[in-house]
Rosetta silent file (secondary structure, phi, psi, omega in degrees, C-alpha in Angstrom):
SEQUENCE: MNLEAIKKKSNIKFTTARKAILEVFIKHNCPVSYEDIKDELSMDKATFYRNITIFEDEKLISSFESNDRKRYYEVQKNAHSHFICTACSKIECIHEKPQFNLEGHQIDNIIIKGICPNCLHKGN
SCORE:     score description
SCORE:     0.000 S_00000001
   1 L     0.000  146.008  179.833   -1.254   -2.690   12.154 S_00000001
   2 L  -111.123  173.716 -172.446    0.927   -5.736   12.565 S_00000001
   3 H   -65.067  -38.811  179.747    0.749   -9.291   11.209 S_00000001
   4 H   -61.953  -42.514  176.263   -0.710  -10.679   14.487 S_00000001
   5 H   -60.789  -40.347 -179.537   -3.551   -8.135   14.562 S_00000001
   6 H   -68.916  -38.563  178.251   -4.395   -9.021   10.928 S_00000001
   7 H   -56.720  -45.510 -177.306   -4.364  -12.729   11.768 S_00000001
   8 H   -61.300  -35.369 -174.787   -6.855  -12.167   14.610 S_00000001
   9 H   -77.706  -14.731 -169.294   -9.121  -10.240   12.226 S_00000001
  10 L  -114.692  160.522  175.648   -9.261  -13.034    9.593 S_00000001
  11 L  -114.796   14.943 -175.044  -10.590  -16.491    9.134 S_00000001
  12 L   -90.431  161.345  171.750   -8.146  -17.391    6.458 S_00000001
  13 L   -86.158  129.144  178.393   -5.079  -19.794    6.730 S_00000001
  14 L   -90.739   94.042 -178.789   -1.826  -17.859    6.720 S_00000001
  15 L   -78.571  168.879  176.656    0.457  -19.526    4.243 S_00000001
  16 H   -50.553  -44.930 -179.339    4.085  -18.592    3.616 S_00000001
  17 H   -67.335  -44.062  178.963    3.007  -16.492    0.599 S_00000001
  18 H   -60.472  -41.902  179.732    0.202  -14.736    2.410 S_00000001
  19 H   -61.265  -46.205 -171.461    2.531  -13.834    5.270 S_00000001
  20 H   -64.913  -44.932 -179.545    5.151  -12.541    2.796 S_00000001
  21 H   -59.701  -50.235 -173.347    2.610  -10.293    0.937 S_00000001
  22 H   -63.616  -41.823  176.882    1.175   -8.806    4.148 S_00000001
  23 H   -58.265  -38.688  176.477    4.640   -8.180    5.602 S_00000001
  24 H   -63.921  -45.804 -178.225    5.558   -6.244    2.464 S_00000001
  25 H   -64.161  -44.227 -177.284    2.376   -4.135    2.681 S_00000001
  26 H   -65.047  -39.205 -179.748    3.026   -3.433    6.446 S_00000001
  27 H   -63.231  -41.745 -175.769    6.607   -2.492    5.752 S_00000001
  28 H   -76.190  -35.570  171.276    5.710   -0.019    3.081 S_00000001
  29 L    59.715   29.086  172.908    2.782    1.556    5.088 S_00000001
  30 L  -156.384  165.719  176.522    1.411    3.204    1.849 S_00000001
  31 L   -62.893  135.678 -178.375   -0.432    2.070   -1.227 S_00000001
  32 E  -134.364  148.060  171.193    1.850   -0.114   -3.455 S_00000001
  33 E   -97.332  161.484  175.972    1.401   -1.831   -6.798 S_00000001
  34 H   -50.880  -42.652 -179.106    2.450   -5.295   -7.751 S_00000001
  35 H   -64.958  -28.216  176.972    5.235   -3.673   -9.858 S_00000001
  36 H   -69.812  -30.859 -173.556    6.432   -1.694   -6.844 S_00000001
  37 H  -122.161    0.700 -172.419    6.985   -4.780   -4.676 S_00000001
  38 H   -60.367  -28.416  175.162    7.445   -7.724   -6.990 S_00000001
  39 H   -66.378  -21.462 -179.858   11.176   -7.781   -6.336 S_00000001
  40 H   -86.468  -11.715 -175.163   10.507   -8.211   -2.643 S_00000001
  41 L  -117.818  141.847  176.812    8.456  -11.330   -3.060 S_00000001
  42 L  -102.566   59.959  178.602    9.495  -14.721   -4.097 S_00000001
  43 L  -150.102  159.492  177.800    6.366  -15.718   -5.924 S_00000001
  44 L   -77.515  166.729 -175.604    4.818  -15.532   -9.355 S_00000001
  45 H   -60.442  -41.073  174.209    2.299  -13.016  -10.399 S_00000001
  46 H   -57.102  -47.812  179.591   -0.613  -15.494  -10.264 S_00000001
  47 H   -56.774  -53.462  173.516    0.083  -16.461   -6.767 S_00000001
  48 H   -44.416  -58.192 -174.873    0.179  -12.756   -5.779 S_00000001
  49 H   -71.254  -27.761  174.197   -3.143  -11.908   -7.403 S_00000001
  50 H   -64.230  -43.202  179.420   -4.830  -15.115   -6.205 S_00000001
  51 H   -69.981  -39.156  179.197   -3.897  -14.178   -2.624 S_00000001
  52 H   -59.051  -43.482  179.632   -4.914  -10.480   -3.133 S_00000001
  53 H   -56.677  -43.776  178.644   -8.375  -11.706   -4.105 S_00000001
  54 H   -63.507  -43.243  179.778   -8.635  -13.633   -0.876 S_00000001
  55 H   -62.093  -45.106  179.814   -7.389  -10.684    1.149 S_00000001
  56 H   -62.319  -42.520  178.766   -9.864   -8.358   -0.487 S_00000001
  57 H   -61.549  -32.999 -177.761  -12.761  -10.778    0.078 S_00000001
  58 L   -87.020   -1.150 -174.055  -11.696  -10.942    3.737 S_00000001
  59 L    52.699   39.881  173.618  -11.413   -7.040    3.868 S_00000001
  60 L   -90.961  -31.663  173.599   -7.819   -7.227    4.998 S_00000001
  61 E  -124.032  160.371  169.950   -6.589   -5.059    2.161 S_00000001
  62 E  -121.222  159.326 -177.381   -8.164   -2.324    0.036 S_00000001
  63 E  -142.893  160.316  170.970   -7.300   -1.384   -3.469 S_00000001
  64 E  -157.802  161.566  175.412   -7.902    1.293   -6.081 S_00000001
  65 E   -96.580  137.006  178.813   -6.712    2.149   -9.576 S_00000001
  66 L   -94.478  179.250  173.943   -4.494    5.162  -10.127 S_00000001
  67 L   -69.466  -16.353  174.898   -4.095    7.427  -13.105 S_00000001
  68 L   -85.715   12.737 -179.974   -1.116    5.318  -14.232 S_00000001
  69 L    60.226   31.231  177.332   -3.655    2.443  -14.729 S_00000001
  70 L  -116.295  150.344  176.899   -2.027    0.326  -12.090 S_00000001
  71 E   -88.696  131.577 -177.155   -3.896   -1.193   -9.115 S_00000001
  72 E  -115.699  144.378 -179.886   -2.560   -0.143   -5.718 S_00000001
  73 E  -127.211  155.989  178.119   -3.088   -2.096   -2.488 S_00000001
  74 E  -157.641  151.036  171.911   -2.698   -1.332    1.155 S_00000001
  75 E   -57.782  131.555 -177.460   -3.607   -2.950    4.565 S_00000001
  76 L   -83.670  102.966 -178.541   -7.071   -1.852    5.392 S_00000001
  77 L   -92.791  -60.126  177.951   -6.749   -0.061    8.709 S_00000001
  78 L  -151.104  156.051  179.502   -9.578    2.465    8.553 S_00000001
  79 L   -62.199  132.216  171.144  -11.441    4.078    5.622 S_00000001
  80 L  -156.232  168.776 -179.274   -9.581    6.986    4.255 S_00000001
  81 E   -96.953  175.015  178.053   -9.073    8.917    1.038 S_00000001
  82 E  -134.575  144.763  170.713   -6.129    9.315   -1.350 S_00000001
  83 E  -106.407  127.996  175.649   -4.647   12.207   -3.259 S_00000001
  84 E  -113.034  121.630  175.537   -3.053   11.279   -6.620 S_00000001
  85 E   -73.023  126.354  175.449   -0.794   13.753   -8.387 S_00000001
  86 L   -71.237  -19.242 -174.481   -1.671   13.974  -12.103 S_00000001
  87 L   -92.487  -45.080 -176.689    1.871   15.068  -12.906 S_00000001
  88 L  -117.990    2.130  174.467    4.093   12.567  -11.122 S_00000001
  89 L    71.968    6.449  178.257    1.514    9.876  -10.030 S_00000001
  90 L   -61.664  137.171  179.993    2.591   10.107   -6.389 S_00000001
  91 E  -105.875  123.634  177.250   -0.004    8.781   -4.035 S_00000001
  92 E  -117.374  143.551  171.341   -0.705   10.296   -0.603 S_00000001
  93 E   -81.866  138.896  172.321   -3.091    8.986    2.177 S_00000001
  94 E  -109.088  111.597 -171.480   -5.478   11.521    3.479 S_00000001
  95 L   -99.676   -8.124  174.940   -6.415   10.821    7.049 S_00000001
  96 L   -73.563  142.270  174.161   -8.565   13.871    7.580 S_00000001
  97 L   -72.348  118.432  179.775  -12.283   12.995    7.212 S_00000001
  98 L   -70.250  143.825 -178.344  -13.489   14.713    4.016 S_00000001
  99 L   -88.330   74.280 -177.169  -16.595   16.858    4.492 S_00000001
 100 L  -140.695  128.670 -179.007  -18.545   15.074    1.797 S_00000001
 101 L  -134.932  137.412  177.305  -21.851   13.354    2.184 S_00000001
 102 L  -125.063  107.074 -173.802  -24.008   11.548   -0.310 S_00000001
 103 L   -41.370  123.101  177.372  -27.618   10.977    0.849 S_00000001
 104 L    74.481   12.757  176.521  -28.272    7.257    1.366 S_00000001
 105 L  -122.281  154.626  174.108  -24.818    6.115    0.638 S_00000001
 106 L  -108.487  124.250 -178.354  -21.841    4.927    2.755 S_00000001
 107 L  -100.377  119.534  177.337  -18.608    6.432    1.416 S_00000001
 108 L  -104.099  -21.548 -176.980  -15.523    4.346    2.167 S_00000001
 109 L  -153.854  137.864  174.529  -13.020    5.965   -0.086 S_00000001
 110 L  -127.565  133.032  179.500  -12.572    9.115   -2.132 S_00000001
 111 E  -101.329  118.017  178.388   -9.848    9.614   -4.793 S_00000001
 112 E  -111.096  128.605  177.329   -8.788   13.198   -5.171 S_00000001
 113 E  -113.793  140.742  177.578   -6.610   14.096   -8.219 S_00000001
 114 E  -177.763 -155.450  177.416   -4.574   17.214   -8.707 S_00000001
 115 L  -112.131  129.024  177.642   -0.999   18.506   -8.546 S_00000001
 116 L   -69.869  160.917  179.638    1.109   17.875   -5.492 S_00000001
 117 H   -52.720  -38.767 -175.989    3.187   20.660   -3.894 S_00000001
 118 H   -65.288  -44.609  177.912    6.470   19.349   -5.243 S_00000001
 119 H   -73.443  -26.260  167.308    5.212   19.453   -8.875 S_00000001
 120 H   -64.074  -35.416  175.688    3.646   22.809   -8.367 S_00000001
 121 H   -71.854  -41.853  179.421    6.936   24.239   -7.264 S_00000001
 122 H   -59.597  -34.379 -177.100    8.708   22.652  -10.244 S_00000001
 123 L   -76.938  -13.604 -179.091    6.329   24.406  -12.592 S_00000001
 124 L   -93.619    0.000    0.000    7.000   27.869  -11.264 S_00000001
């Protein structure tokens, strides 16, 4: 998804700070924490989080907390799940639809934790 598509989907004003945040998210194309991208942004932490709240309210980005106790953000394209390695904390997007159903609920995201192939091979 590009910035123009995101703008069409939203009712918010796109300030310089908001454009910068979204451009970084689009560039990375994977979940990132504030700590991962803070050097790429010329704004303070409060400005970042104030805008993140607006983006989440508008459903432009989605977020989740990982096992490293950091919050990760990504442009909300379509609902998908994530795999988090409990050894190295690497996060992978899972685009296959999980075969999981919970009667009477709408599931938007599932976090799966385990050991990634790279860490499994290191252990052998």
